C-alpha positions in Angstrom: -15.1 5.3 -15.6 -12.8 6.8 -13.2 -9.8 4.4 -12.8 -6.8 5.0 -10.4 -5.0 7.3 -12.9 -7.6 9.8 -12.7 -7.4 10.7 -8.9 -4.7 11.8 -6.6 -2.7 9.1 -4.9 -3.5 9.8 -1.4 -7.0 10.5 -1.4 -7.7 6.3 -3.2 -5.6 5.1 -0.9 -7.5 6.9 2.0 -11.1 5.4 0.2 -9.7 2.0 -0.5 -8.6 1.8 3.2 -12.2 2.7 4.9 -13.1 0.1 2.4 -10.3 -2.4 3.2 -10.5 -2.4 7.0 -13.8 -4.3 7.0 -12.1 -6.7 5.4 -8.4 -7.9 6.8 -7.3 -8.7 9.9 -4.5 -7.3 11.5 -2.6 -9.8 12.9 -1.7 -9.6 17.3 1.9 -8.9 16.6 1.1 -6.0 13.8 0.5 -2.7 16.4 3.8 -3.5 17.9 6.0 -3.9 15.1 8.2 -1.5 12.9 7.7 -0.9 9.4 11.9 -1.2 8.8 14.6 -1.5 9.8 15.2 2.6 9.7 12.2 3.2 12.0 12.9 3.6 15.5 9.3 3.5 16.6 6.1 1.0 15.5 3.6 3.4 13.0 1.3 5.7 15.0 -1.8 5.6 12.8 -5.3 4.7 13.5 -5.4 2.5 10.8 -2.1 1.6 9.5 -2.9 -2.0 8.4 -5.9 -0.8 6.0 -3.5 2.0 4.9 -0.7 0.3 3.9 -2.6 -2.8 2.2 -4.6 0.2 0.1 -1.0 1.6 -0.6 0.0 -2.2 -1.4 -3.1 -3.1 -3.8 -2.3 0.3 -5.6 1.2 -0.1 -6.1 0.6 -3.7 -7.3 -2.0 -2.8 -9.5 0.2 0.4 -10.7 3.7 -2.3 -11.2 2.5 -5.7 -11.4 3.4 -8.7 -11.5 5.6 -7.5 -8.7 7.7 -9.0 -5.4 7.6 -8.8 -1.7 11.3 -7.4 -2.8 10.7 -5.1 -5.1 7.9 -3.7 -2.5 10.0 -3.6 0.4 12.7 -1.7 -1.4 10.3 1.0 -2.2 8.7 1.2 1.2 11.9 1.3 2.9 14.4 4.6 3.3 17.8 6.1 4.7 19.2 4.5 7.9 21.2 7.1 10.4 23.6 5.4 12.2 22.4 7.3 16.1 26.7 7.8 17.0 28.0 9.2 14.0 25.6 11.9 13.1 27.9 13.4 10.0 27.8 9.9 8.1 25.6 9.8 5.8 22.1 7.3 5.2 22.5 4.4 4.3 19.6 2.6 2.8 17.8 0.2 4.2 14.3 -2.1 3.1 10.5 -2.1 4.6 9.6 -5.0 6.6 8.7 -7.9 4.4 6.9 -9.9 6.8 4.7 -6.7 6.9 4.0 -6.7 3.1 4.3 -10.7 2.7 1.3 -10.8 5.7 -1.0 -7.9 3.6 -0.3 -9.4 0.1 -1.1 -12.9 2.0 -4.3 -11.4 3.1 -5.6 -9.8 0.1 -4.9 -12.9 -1.8 -7.5 -14.3 0.7 -10.2 -11.3 -0.2 -9.2 -12.6 -4.3 -8.2 -9.0 -4.8 -4.1 -9.9 -5.8 -2.9 -13.2 -7.2 0.2 -15.1 -7.2 1.7 -15.4 -10.8 4.4 -18.1 -11.1 8.2 -16.7 -10.9 7.0 -13.3 -11.4 5.6 -11.8 -8.3 1.8 -10.9 -7.2 -0.5 -9.0 -9.7 -4.3 -8.1 -9.2 -7.1 -9.7 -10.3 -10.1 -8.9 -11.5 -12.1 -8.4 -8.8 -8.9 -5.9 -7.6 -9.0 -3.9 -10.8 -12.6 -3.4 -10.4 -12.7 -2.6 -6.9 -9.7 -0.2 -7.3 -12.0 1.5 -10.6 -15.1 1.6 -8.1 -13.3 3.8 -5.5 -11.8 6.0 -7.7 -15.2 6.3 -9.1 -16.3 7.6 -5.7 -13.2 9.4 -5.1 -14.0 11.5 -8.3 -17.3 12.0 -7.2 -16.5 13.3 -3.8 -14.0 15.9 -4.8 -14.1 19.4 -5.2 -11.3 20.0 -6.8 -11.7 22.1 -10.5 -8.8 20.9 -12.0 -10.3 17.4 -11.6 -13.4 18.2 -13.6 -12.2 17.1 -17.2 -12.1 13.8 -16.0 -15.7 13.0 -14.1 
């Protein structure tokens, strides 16, 4: 049985996003909000909400239990001042509201649960979804270096 560690992360996230797009609803404000203070514009991806949800599900499974604060740090970046281009970048976190809302939706789908005082962790149903998707991705991949995992 394949696990999420057996397939490339970008392929797994893309396949999970296709599945989660039907299960999660993007809020009305989701199209207009930036994904962090360091960004100038909202994301332009077609299925940004589902892709971020798939990425969050994978991160919670890998690093869980994990809180919104730590996840926002991982989705952050460097903020450059437009006035002083020679100054070094300052660290800026990602949008906590966006992460929290997606995690709440994943909780409603019973893929993630809240661990009191520790953050969020993946449920058996969420782990099963990840493993099943990883198995499907591994079958579809045509990469000889991954043959040993099949």
